[in-house]
Steps between C-alpha positions, in 0.01 A plus 500: 500500500353797321205691634266746335394819681190678375438874529209728432484871456344691793513879530783512247713246689574132447363292787588135558195272477489170689382184325202464732394857416532426130298183553223695675482740207486212253224326696304823505554543124390145423219517760618195698566449871861522607642174633750547777672171417564554129535785256230549233552278190857424614604838362821518695627163373388567143567871457739621768739203483526532123576868532784391728629280219505795262177430317295794371129540568439432133687171517319393818164587347581304185602199709170524689301518178685197358454304822125578499472299181747227592383453859129564501463383862687818602330735249347728764834542681694576186233734361506696830882520489497632142267776618717555810795571268296775330392645834849502648634697203259777598498465877864433593865539424746244629861417562663159531764462768736211574 
């Protein structure tokens, strides 16, 4: 099974970032409390897993925007994930392994 590894630039070097650290940064950005039992807005399942399947951020964001209209009960979650795609393009680089 494929896995995505995220990196951020620190002092000119790429540093591996753990999902829980990414989640903490997202929660701070969206001004919500971090939940130790689940990741904010299901970002790993929606964004990271699709990156593993070869999807681009643009494609994931477009899917989220479409799903916001087609599945209004999950509008907040999909809206957050569309924004997360934009943030990740600025904050992180990634590789997919496996």
